[in-house]
N, CA, C and O atoms as a DFTB+ gen file, in Angstrom:
808 C
 N C O
     1  1       1.131      -1.280       0.357
     2  2       0.043       0.172      -0.021
     3  2       0.794       0.898      -0.219
     4  3       1.897       0.781       0.314
     5  1       0.441       2.188      -1.260
     6  2       1.088       3.482      -1.117
     7  2       1.384       4.078       0.104
     8  3       0.328       3.957       0.726
     9  1       2.542       4.909       1.153
    10  2       2.405       5.640       1.686
    11  2       1.535       7.049       1.647
    12  3       1.614       7.814       0.686
    13  1       0.585       7.344       2.953
    14  2      -0.251       8.072       2.397
    15  2      -0.106       9.510       3.333
    16  3       0.074       9.413       4.547
    17  1      -0.200      10.876       2.650
    18  2       0.351      12.176       2.892
    19  2      -0.690      13.062       3.208
    20  3      -1.056      13.611       2.168
    21  1      -1.280      13.415       4.109
    22  2      -2.279      14.685       4.058
    23  2      -1.907      15.755       4.275
    24  3      -1.210      15.506       5.258
    25  1      -1.809      16.889       4.114
    26  2      -1.448      18.365       4.130
    27  2      -2.870      19.230       4.648
    28  3      -3.840      19.780       4.125
    29  1      -2.272      18.944       6.148
    30  2      -3.549      19.980       7.133
    31  2      -3.646      20.873       7.424
    32  3      -4.603      20.980       8.191
    33  1      -3.030      21.955       7.211
    34  2      -3.059      23.078       7.390
    35  2      -1.660      24.095       6.819
    36  3      -0.451      23.971       7.016
    37  1      -2.485      25.150       6.014
    38  2      -1.589      25.965       5.229
    39  2      -1.741      27.301       6.190
    40  3      -2.870      27.625       6.557
    41  1      -0.358      28.224       6.672
    42  2      -0.789      29.374       7.226
    43  2       0.536      29.769       6.804
    44  3       1.611      29.175       6.719
    45  1       0.090      31.113       6.530
    46  2       1.546      32.013       6.450
    47  2       2.572      32.847       7.795
    48  3       2.220      33.230       8.911
    49  1       3.481      32.884       7.334
    50  2       4.562      32.676       8.435
    51  2       5.312      34.235       7.675
    52  3       5.208      34.486       6.474
    53  1       5.851      34.895       8.411
    54  2       6.306      36.527       7.921
    55  2       8.017      36.038       8.426
    56  3       8.276      35.764       9.597
    57  1       8.830      36.008       7.554
    58  2      10.335      35.821       8.538
    59  2      11.314      37.023       7.621
    60  3      10.978      37.604       6.589
    61  1      12.565      37.147       8.362
    62  2      13.268      37.973       7.689
    63  2      13.808      37.563       6.584
    64  3      14.852      38.107       6.224
    65  1      13.163      36.397       5.704
    66  2      13.875      36.155       4.188
    67  2      12.303      36.535       3.283
    68  3      12.183      36.469       2.059
    69  1      11.170      36.947       4.305
    70  2      10.220      37.494       3.511
    71  2       9.029      36.166       3.860
    72  3       9.220      35.090       4.425
    73  1       8.039      36.627       3.396
    74  2       7.022      35.751       3.927
    75  2       6.968      34.487       3.339
    76  3       7.464      34.438       2.213
    77  1       6.467      33.364       3.822
    78  2       6.271      32.122       3.625
    79  2       4.783      31.418       4.255
    80  3       4.105      31.667       5.252
    81  1       4.631      30.155       2.832
    82  2       3.738      29.397       3.640
    83  2       3.996      28.430       3.938
    84  3       4.554      27.578       3.247
    85  1       3.530      28.317       5.408
    86  2       3.790      27.012       6.147
    87  2       2.844      26.029       5.683
    88  3       1.764      26.562       5.427
    89  1       2.861      24.683       5.466
    90  2       2.129      23.574       5.350
    91  2       2.600      22.656       6.139
    92  3       3.777      22.374       6.360
    93  1       1.700      22.221       6.535
    94  2       1.803      20.837       7.805
    95  2       1.435      19.688       7.121
    96  3       0.457      19.582       6.381
    97  1       2.493      18.572       7.473
    98  2       1.839      17.432       6.903
    99  2       1.775      16.354       8.115
   100  3       2.350      16.531       9.189
   101  1       1.013      15.235       7.800
   102  2       0.707      14.418       8.708
   103  2       0.902      13.347       7.682
   104  3       0.683      13.565       6.490
   105  1       1.409      11.912       8.245
   106  2       1.569      10.914       7.043
   107  2       1.345       9.604       8.110
   108  3       1.271       9.589       9.339
   109  1       1.251       8.272       6.879
   110  2       1.144       7.139       7.924
   111  2       2.506       6.161       7.586
   112  3       2.550       4.934       7.494
   113  1       3.302       6.894       7.476
   114  2       5.241       6.379       7.654
   115  2       5.392       6.486       8.517
   116  3       5.976       5.508       8.983
   117  1       5.085       7.635       9.581
   118  2       5.570       7.828      11.236
   119  2       5.150       8.423      11.753
   120  3       4.410       9.094      11.033
   121  1       5.078       8.799      13.021
   122  2       4.094       9.950      13.577
   123  2       4.869      11.464      13.781
   124  3       4.599      12.236      14.702
   125  1       5.987      11.742      12.620
   126  2       6.060      12.622      13.157
   127  2       5.821      14.023      12.091
   128  3       5.348      14.069      10.956
   129  1       6.243      14.871      12.789
   130  2       5.704      16.306      12.098
   131  2       6.521      16.951      11.045
   132  3       7.466      17.701      11.288
   133  1       6.161      16.661      10.009
   134  2       6.754      17.231       8.681
   135  2       5.822      18.422       7.784
   136  3       4.658      18.412       7.383
   137  1       7.178      19.652       7.666
   138  2       6.439      20.602       7.021
   139  2       7.365      20.809       5.992
   140  3       8.537      20.435       6.048
   141  1       6.562      21.734       4.525
   142  2       7.420      22.479       3.769
   143  2       7.058      24.066       3.696
   144  3       5.911      24.509       3.736
   145  1       8.073      24.726       3.599
   146  2       7.860      26.106       3.680
   147  2       8.236      26.949       2.549
   148  3       9.337      27.397       2.231
   149  1       6.833      27.097       1.891
   150  2       6.797      27.899       0.299
   151  2       6.617      28.987      -0.286
   152  3       5.487      29.470      -0.350
   153  1       7.794      29.647      -0.882
   154  2       7.413      30.443      -1.199
   155  2       6.725      31.109      -2.861
   156  3       7.223      30.943      -3.974
   157  1       5.828      31.646      -2.606
   158  2       5.383      31.885      -4.359
   159  2       4.853      31.122      -4.824
   160  3       4.550      30.217      -4.046
   161  1       4.441      30.953      -6.126
   162  2       3.732      30.160      -6.833
   163  2       4.571      28.764      -7.682
   164  3       5.101      28.991      -8.770
   165  1       4.607      27.756      -7.246
   166  2       5.424      26.612      -7.577
   167  2       4.623      25.262      -7.955
   168  3       5.154      24.166      -8.134
   169  1       3.080      25.582      -8.051
   170  2       2.315      24.914      -8.627
   171  2       2.664      24.630      -9.839
   172  3       2.701      25.679     -10.483
   173  1       3.050      23.371     -10.725
   174  2       3.259      23.001     -12.182
   175  2       4.407      24.075     -12.639
   176  3       4.421      24.531     -13.783
   177  1       5.253      24.395     -11.764
   178  2       6.466      24.977     -12.035
   179  2       7.909      24.313     -12.275
   180  3       8.552      23.566     -11.537
   181  1       8.115      24.664     -13.144
   182  2       9.799      23.621     -13.375
   183  2      11.165      24.724     -13.166
   184  3      11.251      25.903     -13.510
   185  1      12.264      23.761     -12.402
   186  2      13.453      24.348     -11.596
   187  2      13.003      25.324     -10.435
   188  3      13.460      26.448     -10.228
   189  1      12.095      24.723      -9.776
   190  2      12.169      24.996      -8.536
   191  2      13.522      24.602      -7.261
   192  3      13.971      23.526      -6.865
   193  1      13.833      25.987      -6.926
   194  2      14.768      25.670      -6.123
   195  2      14.085      25.048      -4.560
   196  3      13.404      25.667      -3.743
   197  1      14.470      23.873      -4.528
   198  2      14.177      23.053      -3.295
   199  2      15.420      22.376      -2.183
   200  3      16.171      21.422      -2.381
   201  1      15.290      23.317      -0.911
   202  2      15.969      22.742      -0.111
   203  2      15.290      21.154       0.625
   204  3      14.265      21.424       1.250
   205  1      15.488      20.277       0.655
   206  2      15.492      19.602       2.290
   207  2      15.980      19.352       2.956
   208  3      17.060      18.788       2.776
   209  1      15.478      19.620       4.176
   210  2      16.462      20.166       5.117
   211  2      15.783      19.053       6.753
   212  3      14.739      18.891       7.385
   213  1      17.149      18.587       6.750
   214  2      16.705      17.712       8.045
   215  2      17.039      18.029       9.464
   216  3      18.165      18.370       9.827
   217  1      15.849      17.882      10.367
   218  2      16.312      18.338      11.914
   219  2      17.740      18.385      12.226
   220  3      18.602      17.630      11.776
   221  1      17.890      19.318      13.014
   222  2      19.343      19.376      14.088
   223  2      18.957      20.148      15.231
   224  3      19.885      20.915      15.486
   225  1      17.981      20.298      16.058
   226  2      17.964      21.205      17.193
   227  2      19.378      21.716      17.855
   228  3      19.434      22.714      18.573
   229  1      20.412      20.974      17.550
   230  2      21.835      21.790      18.118
   231  2      21.837      22.927      17.385
   232  3      21.761      24.111      17.712
   233  1      21.974      22.175      15.952
   234  2      22.305      24.047      14.701
   235  2      21.385      24.539      14.973
   236  3      21.464      25.576      15.631
   237  1      20.141      24.033      14.601
   238  2      18.922      25.027      13.689
   239  2      18.820      25.911      15.120
   240  3      19.149      27.073      14.878
   241  1      18.519      25.748      16.318
   242  2      17.517      26.570      17.243
   243  2      18.934      26.620      18.109
   244  3      19.159      27.797      18.393
   245  1      19.794      25.882      18.539
   246  2      20.961      26.609      19.280
   247  2      22.151      27.369      18.768
   248  3      22.770      28.243      19.374
   249  1      22.399      26.865      17.457
   250  2      23.604      27.601      17.114
   251  2      25.273      26.857      17.336
   252  3      26.443      27.132      17.603
   253  1      24.583      26.030      17.087
   254  2      25.879      25.311      17.721
   255  2      27.075      25.276      16.340
   256  3      26.766      25.434      15.159
   257  1      28.138      25.087      16.742
   258  2      28.860      25.413      15.667
   259  2      30.051      23.705      15.510
   260  3      31.251      23.430      15.496
   261  1      28.953      23.124      15.440
   262  2      29.973      21.668      15.570
   263  2      29.567      21.081      14.207
   264  3      30.197      20.133      13.739
   265  1      28.098      21.854      13.302
   266  2      27.969      21.132      12.574
   267  2      27.563      22.642      11.544
   268  3      27.607      23.715      12.146
   269  1      27.211      22.660      10.138
   270  2      27.013      23.739       9.415
   271  2      25.546      23.441       9.474
   272  3      25.141      23.804       8.370
   273  1      24.596      23.012      10.110
   274  2      23.080      23.038      10.052
   275  2      21.851      24.239       9.776
   276  3      21.024      24.402       8.879
   277  1      22.153      24.888      10.884
   278  2      21.966      26.048      11.096
   279  2      22.123      26.786       9.906
   280  3      21.191      27.226       9.233
   281  1      23.584      26.940       9.612
   282  2      23.797      27.741       8.812
   283  2      23.441      27.522       7.335
   284  3      23.394      28.349       6.424
   285  1      23.185      26.108       7.326
   286  2      22.565      25.686       6.046
   287  2      21.396      26.114       5.550
   288  3      21.176      26.322       4.357
   289  1      20.220      26.327       6.926
   290  2      19.058      26.271       6.977
   291  2      18.522      28.067       6.664
   292  3      17.515      28.403       6.042
   293  1      19.484      28.932       7.272
   294  2      19.614      30.102       6.777
   295  2      19.758      30.939       5.444
   296  3      19.174      31.832       4.830
   297  1      21.304      29.823       5.318
   298  2      21.281      30.440       3.835
   299  2      20.132      29.630       2.562
   300  3      19.601      30.225       1.624
   301  1      20.020      28.501       2.818
   302  2      18.609      27.932       2.101
   303  2      17.505      28.773       1.627
   304  3      17.068      28.748       0.477
   305  1      16.967      29.718       2.830
   306  2      16.213      30.856       3.073
   307  2      16.479      31.498       1.958
   308  3      16.101      31.240       0.816
   309  1      17.396      32.663       2.489
   310  2      18.331      33.696       1.693
   311  2      17.844      33.084       0.320
   312  3      16.898      33.665      -0.213
   313  1      18.387      31.961      -0.326
   314  2      18.235      31.429      -1.879
   315  2      17.041      31.381      -2.051
   316  3      16.677      32.194      -2.900
   317  1      16.037      30.630      -1.511
   318  2      14.829      30.995      -2.093
   319  2      14.323      32.173      -2.258
   320  3      13.778      32.550      -3.295
   321  1      14.545      33.163      -0.733
   322  2      13.663      34.148      -0.779
   323  2      14.819      35.281      -2.561
   324  3      14.231      35.627      -3.586
   325  1      15.555      35.403      -2.441
   326  2      16.185      35.890      -4.023
   327  2      15.831      35.555      -4.861
   328  3      16.141      36.271      -5.814
   329  1      15.118      34.529      -5.152
   330  2      14.398      33.629      -6.278
   331  2      13.245      33.991      -6.579
   332  3      12.786      34.175      -7.706
   333  1      12.586      34.139      -5.257
   334  2      11.733      34.548      -5.281
   335  2      10.213      33.752      -5.147
   336  3       9.057      34.175      -5.139
   337  1      10.735      32.570      -5.060
   338  2      10.226      31.103      -4.966
   339  2      10.971      30.003      -4.274
   340  3      12.192      30.000      -4.118
   341  1      10.155      29.080      -3.876
   342  2      10.942      28.005      -4.099
   343  2      10.367      27.100      -2.496
   344  3       9.426      27.533      -1.830
   345  1      10.999      26.076      -2.194
   346  2      10.329      25.198      -0.771
   347  2      11.612      24.638      -0.371
   348  3      12.538      24.013      -0.888
   349  1      11.167      25.296       1.175
   350  2      12.454      24.083       1.898
   351  2      11.341      22.971       3.127
   352  3      10.632      23.285       4.082
   353  1      11.634      21.780       2.554
   354  2      11.020      21.072       3.477
   355  2      11.697      20.569       4.656
   356  3      12.864      20.179       4.613
   357  1      11.104      20.570       5.540
   358  2      11.858      20.312       6.969
   359  2      11.497      19.031       7.546
   360  3      10.396      18.799       8.043
   361  1      12.496      18.172       7.463
   362  2      12.386      16.947       8.158
   363  2      12.443      16.094       9.255
   364  3      13.520      15.517       9.404
   365  1      11.447      15.835      10.165
   366  2      11.822      15.432      11.541
   367  2      13.075      14.125      11.671
   368  3      12.828      13.038      12.193
   369  1      14.055      14.398      11.245
   370  2      14.958      13.207      11.371
   371  2      16.441      13.386      11.989
   372  3      17.512      13.256      11.398
   373  1      16.218      13.706      13.287
   374  2      17.239      14.633      13.817
   375  2      18.610      13.388      13.921
   376  3      18.541      12.226      14.320
   377  1      19.783      14.144      13.408
   378  2      20.988      12.944      13.679
   379  2      20.985      11.916      12.390
   380  3      21.116      10.693      12.343
   381  1      20.791      12.861      11.411
   382  2      20.739      11.834      10.065
   383  2      20.106      10.385      10.250
   384  3      20.358       9.266       9.803
   385  1      18.917      11.076      11.348
   386  2      18.156       9.604      11.454
   387  2      18.128       8.865      12.683
   388  3      17.180       8.107      12.887
   389  1      19.185       9.007      13.656
   390  2      19.443       8.311      14.682
   391  2      18.721       8.431      16.041
   392  3      18.566       7.568      16.906
   393  1      18.204      10.093      16.004
   394  2      17.348      10.992      16.769
   395  2      18.421      11.516      17.963
   396  3      19.494      10.957      18.190
   397  1      18.014      12.469      18.540
   398  2      19.105      13.461      19.433
   399  2      19.976      12.811      20.225
   400  3      21.200      12.936      20.204
   401  1      19.191      11.962      21.078
   402  2      19.658      11.213      22.000
   403  2      20.903      10.515      21.725
   404  3      21.852      10.455      22.507
   405  1      20.821       9.764      20.074
   406  2      22.228       9.234      20.302
   407  2      23.124       9.854      19.435
   408  3      24.277       9.490      19.206
   409  1      22.383      11.060      18.842
   410  2      23.512      11.821      18.119
   411  2      24.341      12.930      19.317
   412  3      25.488      13.359      19.184
   413  1      23.377      13.231      20.502
   414  2      24.143      13.670      21.601
   415  2      25.483      12.591      21.987
   416  3      26.676      12.884      22.065
   417  1      25.069      11.756      22.115
   418  2      25.746      10.135      22.593
   419  2      27.310      10.377      21.587
   420  3      28.478      10.440      21.971
   421  1      26.734      10.466      20.232
   422  2      27.733      10.372      19.170
   423  2      28.683      11.810      19.315
   424  3      29.820      11.865      18.848
   425  1      28.157      12.740      19.898
   426  2      29.305      13.819      20.276
   427  2      29.913      13.898      21.346
   428  3      30.518      14.938      21.606
   429  1      29.907      13.036      22.059
   430  2      31.310      12.595      22.765
   431  2      31.744      11.578      22.589
   432  3      32.623      11.349      23.419
   433  1      31.545      10.546      21.699
   434  2      32.504       9.610      21.341
   435  2      33.585      10.514      19.835
   436  3      34.668      10.138      19.387
   437  1      32.841      11.603      19.455
   438  2      33.543      12.128      18.499
   439  2      34.450      13.424      19.566
   440  3      34.937      14.284      18.832
   441  1      34.633      13.591      20.544
   442  2      35.435      14.374      21.702
   443  2      36.368      13.507      21.727
   444  3      37.501      13.836      21.377
   445  1      36.058      12.097      22.185
   446  2      37.165      11.101      22.158
   447  2      37.903      10.743      21.047
   448  3      38.893      10.014      21.101
   449  1      37.452      11.235      20.043
   450  2      38.480      11.007      18.580
   451  2      37.582      10.438      17.299
   452  3      37.859      10.767      16.146
   453  1      36.635       9.675      17.578
   454  2      35.691       9.486      16.283
   455  2      35.790      10.668      15.522
   456  3      36.262      11.742      15.897
   457  1      35.161      10.300      14.090
   458  2      34.631      11.153      13.509
   459  2      32.952      10.528      13.133
   460  3      32.611       9.345      13.132
   461  1      32.123      11.689      12.844
   462  2      30.840      11.429      12.493
   463  2      30.362      10.147      12.193
   464  3      29.496       9.633      12.901
   465  1      30.932       9.460      11.018
   466  2      30.221       8.080      10.734
   467  2      30.713       7.301      11.241
   468  3      30.152       6.220      11.067
   469  1      32.112       7.242      12.241
   470  2      32.562       6.140      13.050
   471  2      31.674       5.908      14.159
   472  3      31.306       4.823      14.610
   473  1      31.279       7.457      14.663
   474  2      30.234       7.291      16.247
   475  2      29.227       7.005      15.950
   476  3      28.748       6.215      16.764
   477  1      28.469       7.281      15.009
   478  2      27.025       6.662      14.505
   479  2      27.063       5.254      14.239
   480  3      25.984       4.748      14.545
   481  1      28.157       4.152      13.640
   482  2      28.615       2.655      13.527
   483  2      29.263       2.541      15.033
   484  3      30.301       1.983      14.679
   485  1      29.364       2.632      16.072
   486  2      29.867       2.370      16.634
   487  2      28.589       2.643      18.002
   488  3      28.826       2.489      19.200
   489  1      27.688       2.932      17.599
   490  2      26.498       3.252      18.284
   491  2      25.305       2.247      18.014
   492  3      24.342       2.106      18.768
   493  1      25.517       1.556      16.798
   494  2      24.582       0.578      16.278
   495  2      24.175       0.598      15.189
   496  3      23.632      -0.372      14.659
   497  1      24.433       2.172      14.415
   498  2      23.388       2.942      13.494
   499  2      24.008       2.700      12.181
   500  3      24.942       1.898      12.155
   501  1      23.678       3.204      11.211
   502  2      24.213       3.187       9.785
   503  2      24.924       4.981       9.622
   504  3      24.221       5.946       9.922
   505  1      26.100       5.114       9.209
   506  2      26.820       6.117       9.007
   507  2      25.268       8.015       8.960
   508  3      25.208       9.128       9.483
   509  1      24.186       6.926       7.712
   510  2      23.298       7.871       7.470
   511  2      21.786       7.230       7.376
   512  3      21.632       6.783       6.240
   513  1      20.874       7.079       8.015
   514  2      19.447       6.610       8.384
   515  2      18.501       7.717       7.873
   516  3      17.319       7.789       8.209
   517  1      19.054       8.487       7.117
   518  2      17.682       9.755       6.856
   519  2      17.011       9.112       5.339
   520  3      17.827       8.537       4.618
   521  1      16.141       9.163       5.044
   522  2      14.905       8.654       4.050
   523  2      14.243       9.770       3.534
   524  3      14.008      10.841       4.093
   525  1      13.940       9.358       2.282
   526  2      13.399      10.624       1.862
   527  2      11.810      10.619       1.186
   528  3      11.503      11.478       0.359
   529  1      11.118       9.865       1.500
   530  2       9.733       9.247       0.803
   531  2       9.332      10.313       0.926
   532  3       9.305      11.130       0.005
   533  1       8.847      10.580       2.352
   534  2       7.638      11.932       2.810
   535  2       8.363      13.298       1.979
   536  3       7.762      14.330       1.679
   537  1       8.983      13.168       1.861
   538  2       9.832      14.638       1.112
   539  2       9.224      14.933      -0.280
   540  3       8.513      15.910      -0.513
   541  1       9.610      13.899      -1.268
   542  2       9.058      13.352      -2.385
   543  2       7.526      13.256      -2.988
   544  3       7.065      13.463      -4.110
   545  1       6.933      12.835      -1.696
   546  2       5.145      12.744      -1.367
   547  2       5.246      14.090      -1.285
   548  3       4.414      14.572      -2.054
   549  1       5.914      15.002      -0.678
   550  2       5.449      16.154      -0.331
   551  2       5.220      17.388      -1.242
   552  3       4.379      18.286      -1.199
   553  1       6.567      17.046      -2.335
   554  2       7.131      17.647      -3.458
   555  2       5.887      17.533      -4.549
   556  3       5.463      18.549      -5.100
   557  1       5.251      16.023      -4.862
   558  2       4.496      15.524      -5.382
   559  2       2.856      16.285      -5.095
   560  3       2.101      16.531      -6.036
   561  1       2.477      16.606      -3.541
   562  2       1.455      17.169      -3.171
   563  2       1.811      18.569      -3.262
   564  3       0.794      19.226      -3.037
   565  1       2.843      19.342      -3.502
   566  2       2.683      20.869      -3.645
   567  2       2.695      20.609      -5.587
   568  3       2.505      21.605      -6.285
   569  1       2.838      19.767      -6.000
   570  2       2.608      19.598      -7.718
   571  2       3.766      19.846      -8.615
   572  3       3.591      19.955      -9.828
   573  1       4.819      19.929      -8.127
   574  2       5.832      20.804      -8.613
   575  2       6.416      19.621      -9.527
   576  3       6.620      18.426      -9.318
   577  1       6.645      20.696     -10.926
   578  2       6.879      19.759     -11.968
   579  2       8.517      19.428     -12.376
   580  3       8.706      18.438     -13.083
   581  1       9.721      20.257     -11.934
   582  2      10.899      19.633     -11.565
   583  2      11.634      20.775     -10.764
   584  3      11.265      21.949     -10.785
   585  1      12.861      20.237      -9.961
   586  2      13.367      20.864      -8.638
   587  2      14.606      21.227      -9.410
   588  3      14.756      20.819     -10.562
   589  1      15.787      22.227      -8.613
   590  2      17.065      22.554      -8.351
   591  2      16.644      22.399      -7.239
   592  3      15.693      22.865      -6.612
   593  1      17.763      21.401      -6.937
   594  2      18.056      20.985      -5.269
   595  2      19.435      21.289      -4.937
   596  3      20.556      21.016      -5.367
   597  1      18.686      22.248      -3.605
   598  2      19.931      23.075      -3.023
   599  2      20.441      22.151      -1.889
   600  3      19.874      21.928      -0.819
   601  1      21.895      21.543      -2.433
   602  2      22.545      20.679      -1.467
   603  2      24.007      20.465      -2.295
   604  3      24.386      20.548      -3.463
   605  1      24.535      20.175      -1.116
   606  2      26.010      19.204      -1.351
   607  2      26.380      17.878      -1.400
   608  3      27.478      17.325      -1.329
   609  1      24.839      17.324      -1.584
   610  2      25.119      16.092      -1.249
   611  2      24.813      15.060      -2.481
   612  3      23.590      14.932      -2.516
   613  1      25.240      14.509      -3.198
   614  2      24.907      13.867      -4.671
   615  2      24.002      12.712      -3.870
   616  3      22.845      13.007      -4.167
   617  1      23.972      11.618      -3.057
   618  2      23.453      11.099      -2.642
   619  2      22.211      11.568      -2.423
   620  3      21.502      11.160      -3.343
   621  1      21.489      12.331      -1.537
   622  2      20.311      13.129      -1.649
   623  2      19.821      13.282      -3.182
   624  3      18.618      13.062      -3.326
   625  1      20.417      13.564      -4.156
   626  2      19.416      13.751      -5.776
   627  2      19.428      12.172      -6.132
   628  3      18.370      11.602      -6.399
   629  1      20.592      11.528      -6.125
   630  2      19.796      10.052      -6.219
   631  2      18.750       9.307      -5.717
   632  3      17.963       8.508      -6.223
   633  1      18.917       9.743      -4.620
   634  2      17.691       9.158      -3.499
   635  2      16.305       9.374      -4.544
   636  3      15.639       8.477      -5.061
   637  1      16.066      11.228      -4.695
   638  2      14.662      11.784      -5.028
   639  2      14.664      11.301      -6.169
   640  3      13.533      11.068      -6.595
   641  1      15.872      10.942      -7.148
   642  2      15.472      10.652      -8.574
   643  2      14.860       9.578      -8.454
   644  3      13.707       9.642      -8.881
   645  1      15.220       8.422      -7.964
   646  2      14.459       7.411      -7.484
   647  2      13.180       7.131      -7.383
   648  3      12.472       6.372      -8.045
   649  1      12.920       7.918      -6.356
   650  2      11.798       8.233      -5.643
   651  2      10.694       8.983      -6.838
   652  3       9.521       9.218      -6.546
   653  1      11.274       9.297      -8.176
   654  2      10.457      10.156      -9.183
   655  2      10.198      11.570      -9.334
   656  3       9.291      12.066     -10.003
   657  1      11.258      12.302      -8.512
   658  2      11.248      13.923      -8.208
   659  2      12.351      14.013      -9.352
   660  3      13.519      13.665      -9.183
   661  1      11.779      14.579     -10.665
   662  2      13.047      15.246     -11.997
   663  2      14.181      16.456     -11.439
   664  3      14.272      17.618     -11.834
   665  1      14.837      15.892     -10.596
   666  2      16.127      17.146     -10.405
   667  2      16.831      17.544     -11.754
   668  3      17.610      16.864     -12.421
   669  1      16.504      18.432     -11.919
   670  2      17.278      18.780     -13.046
   671  2      18.861      19.761     -12.941
   672  3      19.763      19.916     -13.764
   673  1      18.679      20.253     -11.635
   674  2      20.149      20.883     -11.074
   675  2      20.208      20.891      -9.833
   676  3      19.340      20.626      -9.001
   677  1      21.639      21.315      -9.676
   678  2      22.191      20.894      -7.850
   679  2      22.649      22.771      -7.949
   680  3      23.260      23.305      -8.874
   681  1      22.034      23.547      -6.486
   682  2      22.635      24.418      -6.028
   683  2      23.223      24.180      -5.099
   684  3      22.697      23.538      -4.189
   685  1      24.609      24.655      -5.020
   686  2      25.714      24.402      -3.837
   687  2      25.297      25.152      -2.626
   688  3      24.596      26.156      -2.749
   689  1      25.613      24.807      -1.681
   690  2      25.208      25.572      -0.090
   691  2      26.243      25.347       1.075
   692  3      26.009      24.809       2.157
   693  1      27.532      25.914       0.594
   694  2      28.408      25.619       1.331
   695  2      28.761      26.687       2.278
   696  3      28.825      27.810       1.777
   697  1      29.052      26.566       3.786
   698  2      29.001      27.353       4.782
   699  2      30.508      27.779       5.215
   700  3      31.164      26.931       4.610
   701  1      31.228      28.409       5.749
   702  2      32.610      28.628       6.026
   703  2      33.176      27.528       7.317
   704  3      32.830      27.691       8.487
   705  1      33.829      26.730       6.996
   706  2      34.549      25.944       8.115
   707  2      35.412      26.550       8.700
   708  3      35.979      27.540       8.237
   709  1      35.627      26.070       9.747
   710  2      36.080      27.075      10.893
   711  2      36.803      25.690      11.963
   712  3      36.558      24.491      11.837
   713  1      37.706      26.328      12.965
   714  2      37.873      25.089      14.187
   715  2      37.034      24.143      14.366
   716  3      37.423      23.013      14.072
   717  1      35.508      24.329      14.947
   718  2      34.869      23.560      15.320
   719  2      34.098      22.676      14.256
   720  3      33.459      21.690      14.624
   721  1      34.140      22.882      13.533
   722  2      32.955      22.443      12.337
   723  2      33.940      21.293      10.966
   724  3      33.505      20.422      10.213
   725  1      35.105      21.745      11.132
   726  2      36.319      21.619       9.922
   727  2      35.835      19.847       9.868
   728  3      35.109      19.211       9.104
   729  1      36.529      19.532      10.911
   730  2      36.660      18.069      10.924
   731  2      35.060      17.040      10.480
   732  3      34.848      16.008       9.842
   733  1      34.307      17.931      11.161
   734  2      32.830      17.391      10.551
   735  2      32.940      17.506       8.882
   736  3      32.381      16.581       8.293
   737  1      33.491      18.370       8.162
   738  2      32.854      18.633       7.378
   739  2      33.612      18.121       6.447
   740  3      33.308      18.289       5.265
   741  1      34.818      17.352       6.840
   742  2      36.022      16.800       6.038
   743  2      35.480      15.445       5.633
   744  3      35.507      14.899       4.529
   745  1      34.790      14.872       7.237
   746  2      34.174      13.885       7.000
   747  2      33.384      13.682       6.221
   748  3      33.659      12.815       5.392
   749  1      32.101      14.351       6.129
   750  2      31.324      14.431       4.738
   751  2      31.789      14.740       3.276
   752  3      31.159      14.285       2.321
   753  1      32.834      15.474       3.125
   754  2      33.756      15.213       2.147
   755  2      34.186      13.585       1.732
   756  3      33.807      12.855       0.816
   757  1      35.160      13.386       2.856
   758  2      35.243      12.008       2.624
   759  2      35.272      11.290       2.869
   760  3      36.353      10.704       2.932
   761  1      34.177      10.736       3.202
   762  2      33.417       9.384       3.663
   763  2      31.945       9.383       3.106
   764  3      31.307       8.346       2.923
   765  1      31.430      10.761       2.833
   766  2      29.861      10.986       2.503
   767  2      30.049      11.261       1.259
   768  3      28.942      10.874       0.884
   769  1      30.669      11.699       0.087
   770  2      31.112      12.005      -0.888
   771  2      30.258      13.577      -1.372
   772  3      29.821      13.901      -2.477
   773  1      30.250      14.304      -0.104
   774  2      29.535      15.432      -0.221
   775  2      30.627      16.433      -0.917
   776  3      31.798      16.634      -0.596
   777  1      29.688      17.107      -2.198
   778  2      30.458      18.264      -2.410
   779  2      31.301      19.432      -2.045
   780  3      30.876      20.524      -2.423
   781  1      32.327      19.408      -1.433
   782  2      32.624      20.674      -0.296
   783  2      34.056      20.950      -0.994
   784  3      34.719      20.195      -1.706
   785  1      34.337      22.330      -0.543
   786  2      36.004      22.698      -0.861
   787  2      35.976      23.433       0.041
   788  3      35.145      24.279       0.372
   789  1      37.468      22.934       0.727
   790  2      38.285      23.964       1.605
   791  2      39.422      24.454       1.056
   792  3      40.192      23.971       0.226
   793  1      39.411      25.906       1.876
   794  2      40.785      26.511       1.645
   795  2      42.149      25.926       2.144
   796  3      42.287      24.975       2.912
   797  1      43.000      26.581       1.635
   798  2      44.641      25.421       1.784
   799  2      44.819      25.711       3.039
   800  3      44.473      26.867       3.281
   801  1      45.215      25.142       3.935
   802  2      46.024      25.380       4.899
   803  2      47.675      25.472       4.788
   804  3      48.526      24.807       4.197
   805  1      47.697      26.675       5.688
   806  2      49.212      26.694       5.935
   807  2      50.052      25.664       6.180
   808  3      51.252      25.874       6.356
């Protein structure tokens, strides 16, 4: 049976990046609340800029510098605002899908010398357990014809393509590396094929 999705509420949200319409979805896959943040007319439109952002409480809410999630969230909204149209899908899959508790435990393992991938595996998880079926269903519900995906992660493009989403281009979204997140970013580039660049070190 195909998973079902219900668009329960749509309400305008004014932000510093302009006004967006928040779409609140329920679904038959999990009991989590996933949202689409939509700017402009996207129905039936081609090449819509889309960011699929997985929840990161520490980065998105607290401004943690251990990752680039909060910066990417803000940058994506700015890209969409500049375009005048677009969608930010916010998926409730914290810590690459392992949940907040395990993510915080992984932080402690990273402080002992593991990288993000090895820490997840040490805790009995895959390096990345995120899943994008709900995101694809949301894009279908919003009737988008094709998208330009705001991402550095080729695997995300592959997954959406397999789910029937027409991805015609990629929009890079690189934040500045610094002492607190450099190891995290290098692990994403070296072990997870993320398309990232780094300044030359002296």
